[in-house]
N, C-alpha and C positions, 0 to 999 in steps of 0.2 A: 561469462567468467565471474566468479564471486570471490570476495576477499574478506578474510576475518580482520576486523579493525580493532577489536578490543576483547580481551579475555583476562580473567584473573583466577588464580587458585584460591579456593576458600576452604581448604581442608581444616577441620577442627576450629572453624571460625565461630565466634559467638556473635550472633546478630543482634542488632538493635532494631526494634519494630515500631515505626511511627504509626502505622495503621494496624489496629488490633483485630483479632479474629472476631471479637464482640462487635466491633464497628461494622465489619463485613456481614456478619450474621444478622445484625439489626437491619442493615440495608436490604438483605434478602427478604426479610419479613415485610418491609415497607413496599418492596417491588412486587410482592405476590399479587397476581391479578392485573398488574400494570404492564409487565413485559413477559415475553415467553421464556419458559425454561427450555432453551433451544436444544436440539438433538446433538448427540455426539455420534458421528457416523464413521464406521470403519471403511477405509478406502482400499479395496482389493488391489487395484492397479499399482498404487504406490507402495503398498505393503509388500507385494511380490517383488517390485523393482528394488526396494531397499532392504528386503529381508528383515522387516520390522512390522510391528502393529502401528499403522498410521491412522490417526483419527482426525476428523474435522469437527471442530466446535462451530456449529452453523449459526453464527450471529447474523448472517445475511438473511435469516428467516424471521428476524424480529419484525414487528409491525412497521417500524421505520427502516427496516432492512440494514440495520447496523447496531452495534453494541451501545451506542451513545445514549440511548434512552435510560440505561441503568444509572449512570452517574448524574445525568441532568435531573432526572426525577428525584433521586435521593437527595440532591442538594436543595432543589426547589421545595420539596415537601417538608424539609426541615426549617424553612424560613418562618419567622414570626409573622403574625397577622399584620403588624406594622410594616415589616419589610415587604410583604406581598403587596400591600397597598401602594407602595412606591413604584412598583413595576420592576421588571428585570431587563437586562441588556446582555446580549451574547454575540459572539463572533465565530464564524465557521465557514469552511468550504462547502458544507452541506450536511454531513452526518450529524454533527453536534447540533446544528441548526434544526434538523428534523426532530431530534430528541427533545430539544428545548421547546419547539413549537407544540409537539404533542403534550408535553408536560404543562405548558401554558393552558391549553384547552381543557385538559383533565382537571387542573387545579384552579382554573378561573383566574389566572394571573396574566396581566397584560405585559407584552414584551416587544422590544425592538431588536431585530437580529441583523447584524452586519455581515455581509458576504462579499468575497472578492468578485470582481466582474468576470473572472475566468471560471467561476463555478459552473458546472454543467447545468443546462436549462432543466434537465430532468430533476435535479436536486432542488433547484429553486421552486419549481412547480410543486414538488412534494412538501416543501416547507410551508408554502401557502395553504396546501390542502390540510395538513395536520394542525396548523395553528388557527386557521379560519380568521374570525374577527378579533382574535386575541393577540395577533402579532402584526408587526409591520417590518418589511424587509428594506434594508438600505444596501445597495451595491456600491462598493468602493474599493479602489486599489486592485492590484493584480495577484496578491498573495494573501494567505490567511493572516500573516503578520500585519499587513496593511489594514485589514479589517479589524484585527485585535486592537491596534493603536487607535483607530477611529472609535471603536466601541468603548474603550476605556475613557477616552476624552468625553464622549457623550455621557457616559455614566457619571463622571465627576461633575459635569455641568448640570445634569438633571437630578442628581441625588438618587439614582436608581441602583438596584442591586446587580452586581456583575456576576453572571454565571460563567465562570471560566471553563474553557473546554477541557482542561487537564490539570491545572496547577492549584488544586483545592482538595483538602483531605476528604471532603464529602463526595466529591467526584471520584476520587481514587477508590474509596470504600465501595461505591456503587459499582465501579468496573470490576472490583474484586469478587463480586457475586458470581461472575462467570466461573472462577476457579472453584468456588464452593459447589456449583452445579457439576462441574467436571469430576470433582472428587466423589460426590455422591453417585454419579452415573457409573463411574468405574468400579467403585466398591460394591454397589448394589448389583452390578452385572446386567442391568436393564438396558442393553445396548442392541442396536441394529448392526451386528458385526459378525465376522467369522474369525475364530481364533487361529492364527497361523503360528503364533509363538506363545507359549505359556510362561510368562514372566511376572504375572501379577501376584501381589500379596496385599493384604489389607493395610499394612503399614506404608506401602509404597505402590499404589495402583498405577502411577504414571512415573516414567523415568525422565522424560524431557518434554518441556512445553515451549513452543516457538510462537513468539508474539510480535506483531508489527509495532514499530515505534514511530510516533509523530512527536507529540509533546511529552509523551511518557506516562500519561494517566492510566492507560490500560495495563501496561506491563508492570507499573508500580503496584497496582491493586492485585494483579494475579500473583506477582512474586511475593507480596506481603502475606497472602493466604497460604500458598504452597510451602514457603520456607518455614512457616510456623507449624504446618502439619508434618512436614518431613524435610529437613534442611538439605538432604542429599539429592532432592529433585533438582535437575538442572533447568534453569530459566534462561532461554536464549532469545535475544531481541534481534529484529531485522529492520534495516533501513535501506532505502534506495540510494545509489551512489550520488545522485544529484541533490539529495536532501538528507545528509548524514550528520545532522547537528549533534545528536546524542553521542555518536561514536567519537566525533571530533572533541566534544566537551570532556568525555571520559579520558581520552588520551591526554588532554591538557590538564586534567585535574580540577577544572572549574567550568562553569557554564560559558560556552562560546556562542558567538553569533555569526552565521554564514552571510556572506555578502549577497549571494544569489542562490536560488533553488530551482531545480527542474520540477515543474508542476505535473509531470506525467502521473506520478503517484500522488494525486492531489490531496487525498485524505491524510497524508503524513508529510506534506511538503511545507515544513516549518523551518524558519531560519534559526530558531533557538529552542531548546527544551525548557521546561519549567524549572524553577529553583527547587521546589519541593520534590518534584519527580526526579530531578537529577540526583539529589541526595539519596533517594530511595533506590534508584537504579544502581548507583555506585555501590550501595551497601549490599543489595540482594541479588542483582542479576549477574549471571556467570559469564556471559559472552554476548557481544553485539556483532552481528555480521552485516556487511554492506554488499548489496546485490546490484548489478547493473540493470538499468531499466529495460534493456532489450531482452534479457532473460525473463524478467517479470512479464513482459508482453507475450513471450513464447508460452509461458506457463498459463497465462490467462486463456489463451486459445486452446491449449490442451485440456484445461479444466472444463471448458465448455464442450469440447468435442468428445471427451471421454466420460466425464461424470455429469454433464449437463448443468454444471454449476456456473452461474453468471457472476463471477467474482470481480469485484473492483480491483484495481491495481494494488491497492494497499493490502488486500486480503491475499493476493497471489504471492506476495513477498514471502510468506511462511512456507509455501510449497517450494519456491525457488531456493530456500535455505537448505532443503533436504539434500540436494546434490552436493552442497558444500560440506555438510556434516559427514556424509559417506559412512565409513566404517564405525564412526562414533555411535550411530543409531541402530546398528545391526542387532537384531534380537531384542530391541527395546520397545516399550510402549511410548509412542510419541504423539502429542496432541498439537495440531496446527490450528491456531485461532483464525477462523475465516471471519474477519472483523466486519465486513459489509458487502453488500451487493448492489449498491446504488451506482450502476454503470449506465452511462448514456450511450445508446447504440450508435449514435453519430460519431463516437470516438473510435469505433472498431477499425476503420481504415488506417488510422494512426497506429493502433495496436498491431495490426498485421504488418505495416511498414517497419515498425521498430523490431518486430520479431524477425522478419526476413533479413534485415540489415545485420542484426546481432549474430544471426546464424551464418552470416557470410554468403547468403543466397541472393541478395539483391545489391546491385551496384549501378552507379551513375557515372557517365563520361560526357565530356564535350569532345566531339570528333570533328576534325576538319576534312570535309569531302571536296575533292576536285569537282568543279562545276562542269561535268561532262556526263553524257549518258552512261548507264551501266554501273555507276559507283555503288549505289545501294545494293544492287544484285551481288556484286563482288563481296561487299561487306557481309551480307547475309550468308553467302555460300562458303567463302574462304575464311572469314574471321569467326562468325558466330557458330556456324555449323548447325546440326540438327538437334542438339541438346540444350541450346541457349535460346531463351525466349526474349523478344523485345517487348517490354511492358510500357515503354514511353518513348516517343520519338517526335521531336520538334525541330523543324528545319525551315529556313527561309533563304531562298536563292537571292544572292546579292549581285546586282549588275556591275559590270566592269571589274570584277574580282575573279581571280583564278580558283579560289576556294571559298567555301561557305561552312559555318559551324552548325552542328546539329547537337541537340541535347538528347542523349540516348540513355534509357534505363533498361537494364537487362536482369533477368532472373535465371539463376542456375539451379540445376537439380541437386548439386552437392557443392559444398564449399571448396572441395579439392579441384573443382573445375576452373577456379579463378586464375591461378597462375598460368595454366595452359592458355587461357583466353588472352591474358596480357602478352604472352609470347607470340600468339598468332597476330595480335594487333601490331606488335613491333615488327614482325616479319612482313606484314602487309605494306609497310612504309607509310601508313596513316599517321598523321599528327593527332595526338589525343591527350586529354588531361583527365585523370581520375578525380572525381569529386568526393572527398572524404566525408563520411558521416559526422555530423556535429559541426562542420565548418560553416562559416557565414554564408558561403555560396550554396552549400547544401540546404541550409534552412531557407534561403531565399527561393531556390528553385523547386524544392520538394515540399 
C-alpha cells in the first residue's frame, strides 16, 4: 500500500531557480567522457499495465552503477589546485562513495570516505576498487547520518574539503545532467522503444518524471532542469515509509530530522534532507509519495524476473510509485529514474521475505502443541490443508509439561487464505499466537 504524503498545486506559479540551465549544461560538458550517457529504455510490460509510455533512465549502467558519479565529479573537478592538495572527505552508504572514489582516481585527489557499518560488503569492495591507492575507508555508525557526522568532524580537524553527498549546488547541477540527457533522448527520438501512445511534442517530450529521494540532490537537479525547459512537466519524488524525511519536512514547512530510519532502502535512508535541497524541492517538486518497503521488495523481484534489471531498493521506489499514480499517468510519457544497481545478492533472502509478508503470503505463529503422538499430523491435515506450506518449524519437547511451543512459518498461495486459516486454527482448539510483522518478537525470530 502506498500513500501520498505531500502535494501542491503550482498552476501559473512563477518559479525561482537556484540552479541554472547554464550550470547543468556546463556540468554535462565536464562529464563528457567521464560517465555514461545512459540509455532511456521503453518498458513494454509496465507500459501495457498502466496504459502509458513508461521509460527507465538506466543510471544503474554507469561505471559505478549509480548516478552519483555525476555530482561527485562535477564538484571535485571544479576545486582549485590548493583545495585538491588538501584532500577530500566524503560520507556515503555506498553509491556516493563509489562516485567519489572513481573521481579521486581520475583526478589524482586523495580522499577519506566514511561509510556506515551497515553498508553492503559489495559496495565497500567496489569503493576500494574504484579509489585504489587514492582513498581510505572508515566504517563508523549504523546510518549514513552517523557517517556524515564523523566525516564533517574529520574534515574540520584536518582542513580537508568536504564533498557533500547532496547538499551542494555543484552536486545538484551534476545530478541535473540526467535530465538534460532525457530531454535530448526524447526529443531526438533515438530510443530503444515501441510507441504505444503518441503524446510527444518537442515542447513537452515528457509528462511526468519520478525520482527517488534521499537527501534530495538528484531530484533537485532534475527538477531544476525540467521546470526551466517546461514548467508543466510534473516532478514526483518517492521515499520509503521508513525514511521519509523529505515528506515530513515538506509537511512541516521546514527541515525536520527523523529519530530512526529503516535501512532497507539504504541508498535513501537518511534522517534529514539537505537545507539547499529542501528549498529547491519545496519550490519545484509537485508531489512526494511514500511507499512501504514491502512493496519495494516485491517490485525489485518483478524487475529482475521480467526485465532482468538488478535494481537496488532505492531504484525500485520509482516503479512502486506507478501503482499509486494510476489514472494520472494514463496516456502519458513517464520516466522512472533507475538510480542504481549496487545490490548485494546476500540481501535477496530479506527482499523475498519482505515481499511475501507485504503481500500477505507469509505468516508466523507460536503454536502450543499437546505433547502426545499425532499432534503434528492433525495440524498438517486439519489446519493447514493442501494449499498451505510450512516454511519454518522449530519445536523442542519439554519434559513434565502437557504442551510445548513451536515456532511455525507458513506460506499461502493467496492472501485470501489467511482468514480461513485462522478460523481452522481456532476450530482445532490449538492455543496459538500470531507474530505481527515489525514487532520486536518478529525481528528477533525472523
